[in-house]
C-alpha positions as CSV (number, residue, x, y, z in Angstrom):
1,X,-22.2,-26.2,-2.8
2,X,-20.7,-22.9,-4.1
3,X,-17.2,-23.6,-5.2
4,X,-16.4,-20.3,-7.1
5,X,-14.6,-17.4,-5.5
6,X,-17.3,-15.1,-7.1
7,X,-19.9,-16.8,-4.8
8,X,-18.2,-15.8,-1.6
9,X,-20.6,-13.8,0.6
10,X,-19.7,-10.3,1.6
11,X,-19.4,-11.2,5.3
12,X,-16.4,-13.4,4.6
13,X,-14.6,-10.4,3.1
14,X,-15.6,-8.3,6.1
15,X,-14.2,-11.0,8.5
16,X,-11.0,-11.1,6.5
17,X,-10.6,-7.3,6.7
18,X,-11.1,-7.5,10.5
19,X,-8.7,-10.4,10.8
20,X,-6.1,-8.7,8.6
21,X,-6.1,-5.6,10.7
22,X,-5.9,-7.2,14.1
23,X,-9.6,-7.2,15.0
24,X,-9.7,-11.0,15.4
25,X,-7.2,-13.8,15.6
26,X,-6.7,-16.5,13.0
27,X,-8.6,-19.1,15.0
28,X,-11.7,-16.8,15.3
29,X,-11.4,-16.0,11.6
30,X,-11.3,-19.6,10.5
31,X,-14.1,-20.5,13.0
32,X,-16.3,-17.8,11.4
33,X,-15.5,-19.2,7.9
34,X,-16.5,-22.6,9.3
35,X,-20.0,-21.3,9.8
36,X,-20.3,-20.6,6.1
37,X,-18.8,-24.1,5.3
38,X,-21.6,-25.5,7.4
39,X,-24.2,-23.8,5.2
40,X,-22.7,-25.3,2.0
41,X,-19.6,-23.2,1.2
42,X,-16.4,-25.0,0.5
43,X,-13.9,-24.3,3.2
44,X,-11.1,-24.9,0.7
45,X,-12.4,-22.4,-1.7
46,X,-13.0,-19.8,1.1
47,X,-9.5,-20.0,2.5
48,X,-7.8,-20.3,-0.9
49,X,-9.6,-17.2,-2.1
50,X,-9.2,-15.0,0.9
51,X,-5.6,-15.8,1.9
52,X,-3.0,-14.4,-0.5
53,X,-1.4,-16.5,-3.3
54,X,1.5,-14.4,-4.4
55,X,2.2,-16.5,-7.5
56,X,-0.7,-14.6,-9.0
57,X,0.7,-11.1,-8.2
58,X,3.7,-11.0,-10.6
59,X,2.9,-8.6,-13.5
60,X,6.5,-7.5,-14.1
61,X,9.4,-10.0,-13.7
62,X,12.5,-9.0,-11.8
63,X,14.3,-10.2,-14.9
64,X,12.5,-7.7,-17.2
65,X,15.1,-6.0,-19.4
66,X,13.5,-2.5,-18.8
67,X,14.3,-2.4,-15.1
68,X,17.1,-3.1,-12.6
69,X,16.1,-4.3,-9.2
70,X,18.4,-4.2,-6.2
71,X,18.3,-3.5,-2.5
72,X,19.4,-0.4,-0.7
73,X,20.0,0.7,2.9
74,X,19.4,4.1,4.4
75,X,20.1,5.8,7.8
76,X,17.1,6.3,10.1
77,X,18.5,7.9,13.2
78,X,15.0,8.8,14.7
79,X,13.6,5.4,13.8
80,X,15.3,2.0,14.1
81,X,18.8,3.3,13.1
82,X,18.9,1.7,9.7
83,X,16.3,0.8,7.1
84,X,16.4,-1.3,3.9
85,X,14.2,-1.5,0.9
86,X,13.7,-2.7,-2.7
87,X,15.0,-0.2,-5.2
88,X,13.9,-0.6,-8.8
89,X,15.2,1.7,-11.6
90,X,14.2,1.9,-15.3
91,X,17.1,0.9,-17.7
92,X,15.6,2.6,-20.7
93,X,15.5,6.1,-19.3
94,X,18.3,8.7,-18.9
95,X,18.7,11.9,-17.1
96,X,16.9,13.0,-13.9
97,X,13.7,11.0,-13.1
98,X,10.8,11.3,-10.7
99,X,11.0,9.1,-7.7
100,X,8.1,7.2,-6.0
101,X,8.1,5.7,-2.5
102,X,6.0,2.5,-2.3
103,X,4.6,1.6,1.1
104,X,3.4,-1.8,2.0
105,X,0.5,-3.0,4.1
106,X,0.7,-4.0,7.7
107,X,2.8,-7.2,7.1
108,X,6.1,-6.1,5.5
109,X,7.5,-6.1,2.0
110,X,5.6,-9.0,0.4
111,X,5.8,-10.1,-3.2
112,X,2.8,-8.0,-4.2
113,X,4.4,-4.8,-3.1
114,X,7.7,-5.7,-4.8
115,X,5.8,-6.2,-8.0
116,X,4.0,-2.8,-7.7
117,X,7.5,-1.3,-7.3
118,X,8.6,-3.0,-10.5
119,X,5.5,-1.8,-12.3
120,X,6.4,1.8,-11.4
121,X,9.9,1.4,-12.7
122,X,8.6,-0.2,-15.9
123,X,6.6,3.0,-16.3
124,X,9.7,5.2,-16.0
125,X,9.9,6.1,-12.3
126,X,12.6,5.2,-9.8
127,X,10.7,3.3,-7.2
128,X,11.7,2.3,-3.7
129,X,9.8,0.1,-1.3
130,X,11.2,0.0,2.3
131,X,10.5,-3.0,4.5
132,X,9.3,-1.9,8.0
133,X,10.3,-5.4,9.2
134,X,14.0,-4.9,8.4
135,X,14.9,-4.4,12.1
136,X,13.4,-7.9,12.7
137,X,15.1,-9.5,9.8
138,X,12.7,-8.5,7.1
139,X,9.5,-9.9,5.6
140,X,9.4,-13.5,6.8
141,X,7.7,-15.0,3.7
142,X,4.4,-15.4,5.5
143,X,1.8,-12.7,5.9
144,X,0.4,-13.9,9.2
145,X,3.9,-13.9,10.7
146,X,4.6,-10.6,9.1
147,X,1.6,-9.0,10.7
148,X,2.5,-10.4,14.1
149,X,6.1,-9.0,13.7
150,X,5.0,-5.6,12.6
151,X,2.7,-5.3,15.7
152,X,5.7,-5.7,17.9
153,X,7.5,-2.7,16.5
154,X,7.1,0.9,17.9
155,X,4.7,2.6,15.5
156,X,6.4,6.0,15.9
157,X,9.7,4.5,14.9
158,X,8.2,2.8,11.9
159,X,6.8,6.3,10.9
160,X,10.3,7.8,11.3
161,X,11.8,5.0,9.2
162,X,9.4,5.9,6.3
163,X,10.3,9.6,6.7
164,X,14.0,8.7,6.5
165,X,13.2,6.5,3.4
166,X,11.4,9.4,1.8
167,X,14.4,11.7,2.3
168,X,16.8,9.1,1.1
169,X,14.8,8.5,-2.1
170,X,14.3,12.2,-2.7
171,X,18.0,12.8,-2.8
172,X,18.8,9.8,-5.0
173,X,21.5,10.8,-7.5
174,X,19.0,10.5,-10.5
175,X,16.1,12.1,-8.7
176,X,14.6,15.3,-10.3
177,X,13.6,16.3,-6.7
178,X,9.9,15.5,-7.0
179,X,8.9,12.7,-4.7
180,X,5.7,10.8,-5.0
181,X,4.3,8.2,-2.5
182,X,1.8,5.4,-3.0
183,X,0.7,3.0,-0.3
184,X,-1.9,0.4,0.4
185,X,-3.9,0.0,3.6
186,X,-1.4,0.8,6.4
187,X,0.7,2.2,3.5
188,X,-2.1,4.4,2.5
189,X,-2.1,5.8,6.1
190,X,1.6,6.4,5.8
191,X,1.2,8.3,2.6
192,X,-1.3,10.6,4.3
193,X,1.0,10.8,7.3
194,X,4.0,11.8,5.1
195,X,1.9,14.5,3.5
196,X,0.9,15.9,6.9
197,X,4.1,15.5,9.0
198,X,6.2,17.7,6.7
199,X,4.8,20.0,4.1
200,X,7.8,19.9,1.9
201,X,8.5,16.1,2.0
202,X,6.3,14.7,-0.8
203,X,5.0,16.4,-3.9
204,X,2.2,14.0,-4.7
205,X,0.5,11.2,-2.7
206,X,-1.7,8.3,-3.6
207,X,-3.3,6.5,-0.6
208,X,-5.2,3.3,-1.5
209,X,-7.8,2.8,1.2
210,X,-5.7,4.5,3.9
211,X,-6.9,6.4,7.0
212,X,-5.8,10.0,7.4
213,X,-3.1,11.4,9.7
214,X,-4.2,12.9,13.1
215,X,-6.2,16.1,12.8
216,X,-3.5,18.2,14.5
217,X,-1.0,17.3,11.7
218,X,-3.3,18.0,8.7
219,X,-2.7,21.8,8.6
220,X,0.7,21.0,7.1
221,X,-0.6,19.3,4.0
222,X,0.5,20.9,0.7
223,X,1.0,17.8,-1.5
224,X,-1.5,16.9,-4.2
225,X,-3.5,13.8,-3.3
226,X,-5.2,11.1,-5.3
227,X,-7.4,9.1,-2.9
228,X,-8.6,5.7,-3.9
229,X,-11.4,4.2,-1.7
230,X,-13.4,1.0,-2.0
231,X,-17.2,1.3,-1.9
232,X,-17.6,-1.7,0.5
233,X,-14.7,-0.7,2.9
234,X,-16.8,0.7,5.8
235,X,-13.9,0.8,8.2
236,X,-11.8,3.2,6.2
237,X,-14.6,5.1,4.5
238,X,-16.0,6.4,7.7
239,X,-12.9,8.5,8.2
240,X,-13.2,10.2,4.8
241,X,-15.8,12.9,5.4
242,X,-13.8,14.5,8.2
243,X,-10.6,14.2,6.2
244,X,-12.2,15.8,3.1
245,X,-13.5,18.7,5.2
246,X,-9.9,19.5,6.3
247,X,-8.6,19.1,2.7
248,X,-11.2,21.6,1.5
249,X,-10.5,24.0,4.3
250,X,-6.8,23.9,3.5
251,X,-7.4,24.2,-0.2
252,X,-5.4,21.1,-0.9
253,X,-5.4,19.8,-4.4
254,X,-7.1,16.4,-4.2
255,X,-9.2,13.9,-6.1
256,X,-11.1,11.1,-4.6
257,X,-12.4,8.0,-6.4
258,X,-14.7,5.5,-4.8
259,X,-14.7,2.2,-6.7
260,X,-18.1,0.4,-7.1
261,X,-18.5,-3.1,-5.6
262,X,-14.9,-3.0,-4.4
263,X,-13.6,-4.3,-1.1
264,X,-10.6,-3.0,0.9
265,X,-7.5,-4.4,-0.9
266,X,-9.1,-4.4,-4.3
267,X,-5.8,-3.6,-6.0
268,X,-4.0,-6.6,-4.5
269,X,-4.1,-9.2,-7.2
270,X,-3.1,-12.1,-4.9
271,X,-6.6,-12.6,-3.3
272,X,-10.2,-12.7,-4.1
273,X,-10.6,-9.2,-3.0
274,X,-8.9,-8.2,-6.2
275,X,-11.3,-6.4,-8.6
276,X,-9.5,-6.4,-12.0
277,X,-11.5,-3.6,-13.7
278,X,-11.3,-1.3,-10.7
279,X,-7.6,-2.1,-10.0
280,X,-6.6,-1.4,-13.5
281,X,-8.5,1.9,-13.6
282,X,-7.1,3.0,-10.3
283,X,-3.6,2.2,-11.5
284,X,-3.9,4.1,-14.7
285,X,-5.1,7.0,-12.8
286,X,-2.2,6.7,-10.4
287,X,0.4,6.7,-13.3
288,X,-1.3,9.6,-15.0
289,X,-1.3,11.5,-11.7
290,X,2.3,10.9,-11.0
291,X,3.2,11.8,-14.6
292,X,1.4,15.1,-14.2
293,X,2.6,16.0,-10.8
294,X,6.2,14.7,-10.8
295,X,7.6,15.0,-14.3
């Protein structure tokens, strides 16, 4: 019986991606995993590997002496009225600094995204991660519940909340005026959306496996983009050729990297989708990109 997460077949990752993005409910997902268990795979190994374990995701402690982590609220008159997010600032830097908006997946501000925010601050950026679920009380501590909560919110208002968050962060007292944005999955889409909805909003964007904004918005894109895609992520990758044609037509400065043998979510170090080598390479490229474009 295979009992190692490295033995998990690709269809299990594909089912998880469909489940995580609303294509099937939890009962169906677990039922499909059960078909693998019937052929010799350990159900305990399958579920433990595919569902997040956020104890694995902390790379920078909130007690790290090089950062200061707090929460901040911002006005969002076109969204849900008020937003709130996780604000992390470096303590070993002075003067004006580049600011980076961190945008979560489709389940709210979970511990993985908070850790990514701390990683950016540890590297010298002021980083802010809004929680789209704030109007409903915030991330509930459970991804399944978080996904269900986010689906109940008006998507257009969520988008307006992130626009408001971007404007709030860009005008932070210690901001040098250059705003970057990095996002994952749904957050990758929001990065592409922010670049498209307002040509002057962000300077540089890094979407991790995110779909593009609607074609009618793309003519506005001026921000430099660093696009990270996963080789095995068929759902998102099918949107790339059309998006790339528009970026080329508009002479947008962009780079795209496709990571070999990587699944959607490969940067998230709380599940078996995590691919350490690819995640670290993508992150080093992200830091170098923000350093070049924002500082």
